[in-house]
N, C-alpha and C positions, 0 to 999 in steps of 0.2 A: 547713430549715436557716440556720446558726451562719455563714456566710461568702458573700459577694458582693464581689469582684474583677472592676476594667477594668484591663485590658491597652494600649498604644499602641503601634505602629511607629515610629520619627520615623526622620531620617536619620543619626543617630547608635547613640541607645542604642535600646531598648525599655526605656517603662515601664512597672511595675506597681504596683499598690494594692490592698491588702486590707481591707476595711471587716467589723469584727467585731459584729457586729447586736445579742450582747448585752449588749459593757462598751459600744458603740458607736467602741472603736479601733479608729486606723487606722494597717497598715504602708504605708510603702516599697518598693521594690526595682527594682534598675536591670541590666539587659545590654545589652552590644552588641547593635546591631543586626548585619544578620547577609543581608545584601543577594540571596544567592547560594541563599539559603536563609531566609525570614523566619519561619518554623515553628520549628526553632532558636532562636532570640531568644528570644520566646516563651515558648519549653520552660525554660533558661535564666533568666528574672525568673521565671518562677511556680515554681522549684526554691529562686531565693533568696530569696520567703517563705518557704517554708516551711507553707505553709498546706496541712490538710488537704480534696483534693478531698471527700473523703467525705461531708465536712464542708460543702460550697460546693455555695451553693443555685443562686449566677446565675455566669456570669461573661462580661461586655462585652466585646467588640475596638472597635477604632478602630485608623486607620493613616495617617500623613498622607506617607505615601510617594507616591502616584498625586500630591497637591496637590506637594509637592516636584519633582517629574519637570516636572509643568506653568509652577511659578514658577519654576526652572532654565533651564527648556527643553530639557531633558535628555529620551531616550527617541526612540523613534517620532516621525516627524508627524502630528499628529491636524491635524480639523478641529472643529466645532462647526453642529449643527442646532439652527433656533432656530424660532421659531413671530414671524409680523410685528410690526417692534414693539419686544424684547429689545434691538437692539443699541442706539435711541432712547433706551431706558425706562434701560439700562444705564449711558449717559452721561450721564442728568437725573438722576443721585442719585448721580454720580460727587462732581458740582461739591460 
C-alpha cells in the first residue's frame, strides 16, 4: 500500500497527515472538531486530504479530547484508582 494516514481529534481542529511511502512526501489537512459527532470531523479531514483510501495501508487515530476534559475540569466528576505508593511517586517526579 502506498499511503499511511494519521488523524488526531483536538479541541478545535481535527488534524490529518498523509505520508506517501513511495515518494516520502507528506501532506496536511484540517477540519473543525465536531464535539457532538467526532467522526464527522475525521471524515471531513480525510476528505480534505483526498488520499485514495484504496491505496492506504494504515490509518492511525488519536485524540486529546479526554485529556483536554481532564485538564480543563470539564465533563463528569471522575476518580482514579491506583496502587499503593503511586501518589508519592508522582509528587516526587514533579519536583
